[in-house]
N, C-alpha and C positions, 0 to 999 in steps of 0.2 A: 948864247944866242945873240946874233947881231941885231943892231937897231933896225935894220931894214926888214929883217924877218919878223921882228916883233910887231912893227907897224902893219906889215902885211897880214899878220894873224889877227890883229885887232880890227882891221878893216873887214876881214872875212867874217868875224863874229858879228859885227854890226850889221853886215849885209844879211846874215842868216836871221837875226832878230827881226829886222824889218820885213824880211820875206815871210816869217811866221806871223807877224802882226797883220801884214796885208792879207795873208791867207785867211786868218781868223775873221778879219773885217769883211772879207768877201763872202765867207760862209754865213756869217750872221746876216748879212744883207740878203743873200739868196734865201735863207730860212725865213726871214721876215717877209720877203716878197711871196714865198710859197704859202706861208701862213695867211697872208692877206688874201691871196687868191682863193685859198681853201675856205676861209671864212666867208668870203663873198659868195662862193659856190654853195656853202651850207645854207646861208641865209636865203639863197634863191630856191633851195629844195625843201625847206622846213614846212611842216604841216601843222595847222592849228587843230587841236583836239582837246576834249575834256579829259581831265585826269581824276583818278580816284585812288585814295590810299586804302591799302588792305588793313582791315580791322577785325577784331573779334565781334561776333554777333550771335543772334539766335535765328535758327531756321525752323519753321513749323509747317507741318502738313495739317491743314485744318479745313473744317466745313463750316460755312456760315448759314445760319437759319434764322428765321423770325419766330418769336414765341410770345406767349401771353403770360403775364405775371399772375400768380395767385399765392395765397398764404398757405402755410402748412395746415392740413386738415380742413381746408376751406370747403364749405358746403352750404347749400341752400336748403333750409329746413322747409318741408312741405306740410300742408294741412293733412292731419290723419283722418279727417271726417268732414262731412258737410256740417257747417256750423257758422257762427258769426264771431267776429273779434270783439271780445269783452273789454280787454285792457292790454296795453303794451307797457312793459316795465322798464325798457331801455331805450336808448336813442343811438343813432349812428355815431360811431367813434368811441362808445363806452367800452371800457375793459370789462370782461366777464370771466367768471370762473365756472368750472365744471359743475353741473347740477343747478346753476342759477336759473331762476324763473325769468323767462323772456316775454312770453305772450300768453294770455288767458283767453281761451275760446269758450263760448257758451253753448250748452247742449241740454235743454230742459227735458227732452224726452229721455236722454241718457240718465239724468239724475233721478227722474221718476222710476225708471226701470231698475236702477240700482237700489232705491228704497224698497220697491216691491220684492226684489230678490232677497234683501236683508230680512223682510218680514217672513218670507217663505222659509228662510233658514231658521228663524226663531221658532216658527210653528213646528218645523221638522225636529228641532231639538227637544221641544216639549213632547212630541210623539215618541221620540227615542227614550226620553226619561221615563215615560209611562211604560214603555215596553221593557226597559231595564228592570223596573219594579216587577213586572210580570215574570221576567226571567228569574229574578230572585225568589219570587213566590213559588214558581214551578220548581226551582232548585230545592227550596225548603220542603215542598210537598214530596218531592222524590226522596229527599233525605228521611222524612218522617215515614214514608211508605216502606223504605228499606228497613228502618228500625222496627216498625210495626210487624213487618213480615218476619224479621229475625226473631222477635219476641214470640210471635205466634208459632213459628216453626219450632222453637225450643219447647213451648207448651205442648204442641202437638206430639213432639217426640217423647215428652214425659208421659202424656196420656197413652200413647201407643205402648210405651214400656210398661205402664201400670196395667193396661188392659191385657197385655201379653202375660204378665205375672198372674193376674186374676184368672186368665184362661188356663194357664198351666195348673194352677191350684184346682180349678174346676175339673180339669181333665183327670188330675191325680185323684180327686175325690170320687169322680164317676168310675174311674178304674178300680178304686178300692171297693166301692159299692158293688160293682160288677163281680169282682172276685168273691165278695161275701155272698152275693146272690147265687153265684155259681156253686158255692159251697152249700148253701141252703137247698138248692135243687138236688145236689148229690145226697144231702141228708134226707130230703123228702123221699127221694127214690129208695134210699136204704130203709127208711121207716116203712114205706109201702111194701118193699120186698119182705121185710120182717113180718108185717101184718099179713101178707099173702101166705107166708110160710106158716104162720100161726093158724090161719084159716084152713090151710091144707091139713094141718095136724088135727084141727078141730073137726074137719070133715071125716077124717079117718076115725077119730074117736067117736063121732056121731054114728058113723056106719057100724062101729063096734058096740055102740050103745053105752059108751062110757059117759057121755055128756048129753044134756038135753038139747033139743033143737033151738030153744030160746037162746042158749049161750052162743050158738052158731050165728044167730041173727045179730047179736052184738058185735061179733067179729066182722061180719059183713058190713055192718054200719061203720065200723072203725076204718075198714079198708076204703069204703067210699069216701070217708072223710079225708083219709090220707091221699087218695087219688085227687080229690079236689084241691087239697093243699099243694100237691105237686104241680098241678096245673097253674095254680096261683103263683107259685115260685118261678115256674118257667116263664109265665107272662111278665112277672116282675123283672126276670133276667133279660127278656127282650127289651123291656123299657129301659133298663140300665145300659144295654148295648146301644140303643138308639140315643140315649142321653150322652153317652161317651162319644159316639160318632158326631153328634150335634156339637158338643163342646170342642171337639177337635177341628171341625170344619166351620166353626163360628167365625163370621166376619167381624173384624175389629171395627166397630162403629165409632171412629174418631174423626171428627170434622177437621178437614184441612184448613190451615189459616188462609185468610183472603190475601191475594197477591195483587196489590195496586201499583207495583213498580213499573210494569210495562205501560200502563196508562199514564203514569207520571212522567216516564221517559218520553213518550210520544208528545205529551203536552209541552214538555221542556224543549224538545226539538222544534216544535211548531213555533213557540214564542222566540226561540233563538234565531230561527230562520227569518221570522218577521223582523227581528231586531237588526239582523244583517242587511236585510232589504232596506230598512229605514236608514242604516248607516251609509249604505251605497247611495241612496237618494240624497242624503245630507252632503256627501262628498261631491255629488254631481251639482247640487245647488251651490256649494262653495266654489267650485270651478267656474260656474256661470257667473257667480258674484265677482270672483277675481278677474275674470275676463271683462266684465262690465265695468269694474272699477278701473282696470287698466285702460280700457277705452276712454273712460271719463278722465283719468289722469293724463291721457294723451291730449286732452283738451288744454292741459297746462303744459305749454311748450317750454322745455328746459334746455340748457346748453350742454352739449355732449363733450365740451372741451374748454380749456382755459384759452382765452383769446380776446378778440375785439369784434364789435359789431361793424360790419362793412356796409350793409344795406338793409332797409326795412321796406317790404313790398306792400304792406297793408296799413290801415289806420283803424282806430276803434269804430265799431259800428258796421264795418264792411261784412257783407255776406260772402262766404267763401265755400268752394267745393273741395271735395277730397282731392289732394294732389296739387292744389294751388300753392305757389311760392309764398312763404311767409317772411323769412328773414335769412340773411346771408352772414355767416360768421367765419372767422379764421384765426390762426395762431400767428401773430406778428413776429414771434421768435423764430419762425421757419418761413423762408421765402423760396418759392418754387417757380420754375418757368415751364409751361406746358408747350411742347413742340409738336408739329405735324411734319414728320420727315418723309421725304421721298423714299421709295423702296431702295433706290440705289444708294442713297446716303445712309439709310438705316442699316444696311448690310455692313457698313464700316464702323459703326458706332457701338461701343460696348460700355457697360456700367463702370463707373469710377474714372472715366476719362475726364481730364481737366477741361474746364470751359470758362470763357470770358463773356460776361453779360454787360451790355452797354445800352443805355437809354438812347433811343433814336433821336438824334439832334446834334447840334454843334457843341464842341468842347465837352463831350460826355466822358465821364470817368468810368473805366471798366471795373466790374466787380468779378471776383473769382467764384467759381463753383465747380461742381462735378456732376457727371451724368449719374442719375440715381436709378433710372429704369428705362428700358426700351421694350415696348410691347413685342410679343412674339407673333402678332397677327396684324396684317394691314386691314384698315377699315375704309369704307367708302365715305366720301365727304358728305353724302346724303344720309348716312346712318343715324346721326344725331337728330336730324330734322324729321325723321320718320318717313321720308320719301322713299319710294322704291328705287333700289339701285339698278343700274344698267351696266352693260359692258363698257360704255363710254365714260362712265363716272370715274373721276380720278380717285385713286386710293392713296392713303398715307398711313404712316406708322406712328402712333402716338409715343412720345418719349417725355421724360421728366428730368429736368436739371435742378439740383438743389444748390442754393448759394451757401458758401462756407460760413458766412456771417450775415445776420439780418442787416440790411442797408438802411431801413427806416425811411427810404426815399422812393423806392419803387412802389408804384400804385397798382394794387390788384386790378386786373382787367386791362392794364396798359400793355402796349406792344414794346418789345425790346429786341435787340439784335444779339444773337448768341453765336459765338465762335467755339466750336468743339475741336480740341487739339487731338488729332489722331497720332502724330509723331512730333517730337521736339528734340532739337539738339542745341544746347546752350554753350556759350563761350567757345565757339568754333570759328574758324575763318569762313566768313560768309560774304559773298559778293553778289552784285546784281546779276540777274540772269542774262541781261542784254550784253554783258561782257564776254559770255561764253561763245566761243567760235568752234565750229565742227570741221573736222578734216577726216573724212572716212568714218571710222568708228572711234577715232580719238577726239579729244577736246583740248583746246588751248585758249590762252588769253594773250592779249598784247600787253607786254610789260616794258616799262621804260627803264633803260639801263643808266649807268653813271654818265654816259656821254649824251644823254637826252635822245638816244636813238631807241626806236621801238624794236622789240624782239618777240618772237613767238615763245610762249612759255607753256609747255604741256602741263595739264592738271588732271587730277583724279577727282571725279565728282562724287558727292554724297547725297544727303537728303535735299530735296527740292521743294520749294513752295511756289506760289504765284510770282513772287518778285525776287527771291533770293535763292542761292544754291550753296550748299556746303562744299568747301574745298578740302579734301582729305590730304592731298599732297600736291606739291608744285609751287606753293606760295607760302610766304611768312608775313607776319604782321609788320607793317611799315613799307612793304613793296608798293610801288606806284603802278597803277594800271591805266592803260589808255582806252578811252571810250571811242570805239570806231566811229569816225564821222560818216555821215550818210552820203556825202558827195565824192569822197576820195577813198579808194580802197587802200588799206595799209599794206606796206611791204617791209620785211625785215631791213633794218638799217636806216629807215627814214628818220629824219630829225623831227622831233615833236616839240612844239611850243604850246603852252597851255592857253586855250582860248579864254577870252574874257567872259565871265558869267554875266548873264542878264540880271541887272539889279532888280528889275521888277519881278522876275521869276524867283530871285533869291528872297525877296521880301514876301512873296506869296508862299514859297516853300517854308 
């Protein structure tokens, strides 16, 4: 290559380099000018607005109510009767245990009545003791009567048996005599027949003259004698028959034993019945005595629970009527809040829902608790005062909140604020409700991008409360949201600069 060509080539290369350098410088200058004008334009269109970082938080749907503090089992004990205060054993603030004596009431009439009833019981017990002895005596008499009757019956049976044996012997004897007498009658008849036959023979002989008439007279005398003998034997026979019949039909004259069992049984029943009446009367007297003693014991007011004395409404010497307030007690280990809910709020509250209890005042620390009970019936505000309710009287639903732990600072009877949590979402993305914008049925927020420009960011909403709303989708922790200013409507692409916060408002917040 010639020297001329080489120099021409070098000159061409230097020209190209300078041309490239000049082109680059011109481009950089133009870019700088464009950037300058762009920045100037952006500064002119920037909007000042508040910014808020997206963070995790808690969203709650809650109901706020006012309530009255009371202790567990808190009650005001009332006077059981018309009486007077004799002695007070405790003072306000004293710890008490179940069954401890609190107040002694005086009732002279009741004490006299109790003593009289005790005397009546003692008298009745003496009457019962005497009647028990009568019952024992009647039982012994009945026992003796049964034994006596048994012995008499055995003796009677023996006598009857002996009489029957004697009667049988007598009958047998009379039968034997009758049989012998019958035989004698037969013999007498035979003798008479023989004598008559001899007389007939003698008559024949007399007629023939073989014997003298005097001999015949002797025969006739003998016949008359035998006829008389026959009559006597027949008469004796009749007597024997009569004696036999008499002995056969003879009544056994044996005296029955006396039976005093029935009389003894009746007497025993009478005294036993009287004893039962006396026992019933004794039971009645003891019931009356027990009731009177219970009424008298009611004059000694005792604690129904372990707790503390909250208030004493009487002092020694005060005359009181039945139903007057005496003393208020409660269990400090249990703290409750009594609420009067509107019917609208009561419909949303259920037992075991969480609650926060706060003393009404500045810098109050909240205490945790739970809904214990919600009444199933609304009551009139006038119900407790005894006034007649009307249709215009407001009605509320009583409810009870129990604190999880005793605070020892809440004063029974004091007013507190109660927040009942209906729903709660913890550790979720939660933003202020004022940041939510609506577009038809959709919701969005103004989100700041990396170029400090505001953009629409669609979001899905979850649980809402009065100040915050849960974001289910569309945002993440660390995103920056723009609080829409009240004077300038935001548009996508607007440049946002953070407005200065009011120091006074910051200090107040």
